[in-house]
C-alpha positions in Angstrom: 105.8 39.4 112.7 103.6 42.2 110.7 100.9 44.0 113.3 97.7 44.5 111.9 96.6 48.1 112.7 93.5 49.4 114.6 90.9 48.2 111.5 92.0 44.8 111.3 94.2 45.9 107.9 97.9 44.8 107.4 98.6 48.2 105.3 98.9 51.5 106.3 98.2 53.9 103.1 100.9 57.0 103.7 97.6 59.3 103.6 96.9 62.1 105.8 93.2 64.2 106.2 92.0 66.5 108.2 87.9 66.8 108.1 86.0 70.4 108.3 85.9 69.6 112.3 89.3 69.6 112.3 89.6 65.7 113.2 93.1 64.1 112.1 92.3 60.8 110.1 95.2 58.3 109.1 95.3 55.3 106.2 92.5 54.4 105.1 89.5 56.6 106.6 91.7 59.3 104.9 92.0 57.9 101.5 88.1 57.3 101.9 87.9 60.9 103.3 89.5 62.0 100.0 86.4 61.4 97.8 84.6 64.0 99.3 87.7 66.2 100.7 90.8 66.3 98.6 91.6 69.3 99.0 91.9 68.4 102.9 94.1 64.7 102.3 97.4 64.7 101.5 99.1 61.5 100.2 102.7 60.6 98.7 104.3 62.7 101.2 107.5 60.7 100.7 108.4 62.3 97.1 108.4 65.7 99.7 110.7 64.5 102.2 113.8 66.4 102.7 112.1 69.5 100.7 112.5 72.3 103.0 110.4 74.9 101.2 107.4 72.3 100.6 104.4 73.1 102.8 101.0 72.2 102.5 98.3 74.8 104.3 95.0 73.0 105.8 92.6 75.6 108.3 95.3 78.6 108.7 98.1 76.1 109.6 101.5 74.9 107.1 102.5 71.7 107.5 106.0 69.8 106.4 106.7 66.4 104.9 108.3 65.4 108.6 104.9 66.5 110.1 102.8 64.8 107.6 104.9 61.9 108.3 105.3 62.2 111.9 101.4 62.2 112.0 101.5 58.3 110.0 104.1 57.0 112.4 102.2 58.5 115.4 98.9 56.0 114.3 101.2 53.0 113.3 103.2 53.3 117.2 99.2 53.6 118.3 98.2 50.6 117.1 101.0 48.5 118.0 101.2 49.6 121.6 97.0 48.6 121.6 98.3 45.3 119.7 101.2 44.7 122.0 100.0 45.8 125.0 102.5 48.2 126.4 104.9 51.4 125.4 106.4 51.3 121.9 109.2 54.1 122.2 111.6 53.2 119.5 111.8 52.5 116.0 113.7 51.8 112.8 112.4 53.5 110.3 113.0 52.3 106.2 114.2 54.7 103.5 114.8 54.0 100.3 118.8 53.5 99.2 119.1 56.6 97.3 117.2 59.0 100.0 120.3 61.9 100.7 121.3 62.9 104.2 118.5 65.6 104.1 115.6 63.6 103.1 117.1 60.8 105.8 116.9 63.3 109.0 113.8 64.7 107.7 113.0 60.7 108.3 114.6 60.6 111.4 113.0 64.2 112.3 109.4 62.4 111.8 110.0 59.8 114.2 111.1 62.4 117.2 108.3 64.3 116.1 105.8 61.0 116.6 107.6 60.5 120.0 109.7 58.0 119.1 113.6 57.1 119.7 115.2 56.6 116.6 117.9 53.9 116.5 118.4 53.8 112.9 117.4 54.6 109.6 117.9 51.6 107.5 117.7 51.0 103.8 114.7 49.4 102.5 116.0 47.4 100.2 118.7 45.6 103.0 115.5 45.6 105.1 113.5 43.5 102.4 116.7 41.3 101.9 116.5 40.8 106.1 113.0 39.8 105.4 113.6 37.0 103.0 116.4 35.8 104.8 118.9 36.4 102.9 121.2 36.9 105.8 120.6 33.0 106.4 121.7 31.6 102.5 124.7 31.2 100.8 123.9 34.1 98.5 126.8 37.1 97.9 124.6 39.3 95.4 121.1 40.4 95.8 119.3 42.6 93.5 116.0 44.1 95.2 113.6 46.0 92.4 111.1 48.1 94.7 108.3 49.6 92.8 106.1 51.5 95.4 103.2 53.6 95.0 105.0 56.6 94.8 108.9 55.5 94.3 111.2 53.5 91.9 114.4 51.9 93.6 116.9 49.5 92.4 119.6 48.5 94.7 122.5 46.0 94.6 123.9 44.2 97.6 126.8 42.5 98.4 126.5 40.1 101.9 129.6 39.5 103.6 130.3 38.3 107.0 127.0 38.7 107.9 126.6 42.9 106.6 125.3 44.1 103.9 127.0 46.8 101.8 125.4 48.6 98.7 127.3 48.1 96.2 125.0 50.2 94.0 121.7 52.3 94.0 119.4 54.5 91.4 115.5 54.8 90.8 113.0 57.5 89.9 111.6 59.6 93.2 109.0 60.6 90.8 107.9 57.2 89.3 105.3 54.8 91.0 102.1 53.0 91.0 100.4 56.4 91.3 101.5 57.2 87.9 100.0 54.0 86.2 96.8 55.1 87.8 96.8 58.7 86.6 97.3 57.1 83.2 94.4 55.2 83.3 92.1 58.0 85.0 93.3 60.3 82.6 91.8 57.7 80.1 88.9 57.2 82.0 88.3 61.0 81.8 88.6 60.8 77.8 85.9 57.8 77.6 83.7 59.6 80.0 83.5 62.7 78.1 83.2 60.8 74.6 80.1 59.2 76.0 78.1 62.0 77.7 79.9 65.3 77.1 81.2 66.2 80.4 84.6 67.2 81.0 85.3 66.0 84.9 88.3 67.8 84.9 86.9 70.4 87.5 84.7 68.0 89.6 86.9 67.0 92.1 84.6 64.1 94.0 84.2 62.5 90.7 87.8 62.7 90.1 88.4 60.6 93.4 85.8 58.6 92.3 87.5 57.8 89.1 90.9 57.5 90.7 90.1 55.1 93.4 88.1 52.7 90.1 91.6 53.0 88.4 93.4 52.0 91.1 91.2 48.7 91.4 91.5 48.5 87.9 95.2 47.9 87.6 94.6 45.3 90.8 92.7 43.5 88.9 93.9 43.3 85.4 97.9 41.7 87.4 94.8 38.5 87.7 92.7 39.0 84.6 93.2 40.2 80.8 90.0 42.1 81.2 87.6 44.4 83.7 84.6 46.4 84.2 84.5 49.5 86.0 80.8 50.9 87.0 80.1 54.4 88.2 76.6 55.5 88.9 75.8 58.7 88.9 79.3 60.0 88.3 78.1 63.7 87.0 74.9 65.5 86.3 73.7 67.2 83.3 70.4 68.8 82.1 69.3 65.2 80.7 69.8 63.9 84.3 72.7 61.6 85.9 74.9 60.7 84.1 76.7 57.1 84.3 79.9 55.1 83.6 80.7 52.1 82.6 83.9 51.1 80.9 85.7 47.8 79.7 89.4 48.1 79.8 92.0 45.2 78.8 95.3 44.5 80.0 97.1 45.0 76.6 95.0 48.4 76.7 96.4 49.5 80.3 100.0 48.4 78.9 99.7 50.1 75.9 98.7 54.3 78.0 101.9 53.1 80.3 104.4 51.8 78.3 106.3 55.2 78.3 106.1 54.3 82.9 107.4 51.0 81.9 110.5 52.0 79.7 111.8 54.1 82.4 112.3 51.4 84.7 115.3 50.5 82.4 117.6 52.8 83.0 118.3 52.3 86.2 118.9 49.2 86.0 121.4 49.0 84.0 122.9 51.9 85.4 123.0 50.0 89.1 124.9 46.8 87.4 127.3 49.3 85.9 128.0 51.0 89.1 128.4 47.8 90.4 130.4 46.4 87.7 128.3 43.2 86.9 126.3 41.3 84.4 123.1 40.1 84.9 124.2 36.8 85.1 126.9 37.5 88.4 123.3 38.1 90.5 122.5 35.0 93.3 119.1 36.4 93.5 116.9 39.5 92.8 114.1 40.2 95.1 110.9 42.6 94.5 109.1 44.9 96.6 106.2 46.7 96.5 102.6 46.1 95.2 103.2 47.6 92.0 105.7 44.8 91.1 102.8 42.8 91.0 101.6 44.2 87.0 102.2 41.4 84.4 104.5 44.0 82.4 106.5 44.6 85.1 108.0 41.3 86.2 108.3 40.7 82.1 110.3 43.9 82.4 112.6 42.5 85.3 112.7 39.0 83.9 113.6 40.9 80.0 116.7 42.9 82.0 117.9 40.5 84.0 117.3 37.5 82.2 116.1 35.4 85.0 113.3 34.3 87.5 112.6 36.8 90.2 111.9 35.3 93.6 108.1 35.8 94.5 108.4 33.4 98.1 106.6 36.9 99.8 104.1 39.6 100.3 105.8 42.4 98.2 103.7 44.6 100.3 105.1 43.0 103.4 108.7 43.0 103.4 
């Protein structure tokens, strides 16, 4: 069961923001605020977990990755309590299989700061395999391909006597859907400058609008071949308001991000080598993370592993 948030959504973006009045925002409200207050908004905090030197200062206070993560967990805890009508005091928190001891401890610290007793830190691929019900099937070897917003994780699990063993894991802690978005943003910036002569790199509000439009275009291009981005009043010049309209094709998007797609190959090949397995020895391939909806990503899975991945569940929620 996926417990909905208080706003009805089933997913909570890992974004934290602070309004000028000091109010704390988590999830969709924080993401919306990022348009006007990007310097007061924190996203992709998962990439910094375990880094003791990383801090972000807002309103004269420095926040660690664990403190920012705790704010997200507090929101989830409060919404779960409201939905269930009872206190939520204990939690199992999932992390990438390649998280080291420092990253896992920082995650545990975040849970404690959020007022939770952290029963276990569970590997995300194991959680995904359980969601797919692999433990109830006659399946022994599973590859979990997890491409989220900020990280890429490929893991090979072996099931025996009801216990999952991670045989191999690999990935890239700085590769995710956010990078596909950013590549499209840079192209849109160039297109707008060609049309208007205006460089938007130093215009944070316009940049955030472009990022939101790029993410939406990426999602739409998973289902259609062409989409149109329309952003009225994107900038102001001596000639007046400058509007932006641009058509993006799937072929253009895939060309812009071809090198990102290539970075998915080596961790997958290395994980198979570490597990001493050939692709044909895998019993099932599971996709996790909304970014695995991109047609080029799914095609890369087929090319690398020579078979169709299992698509039976929502990759955002497994």
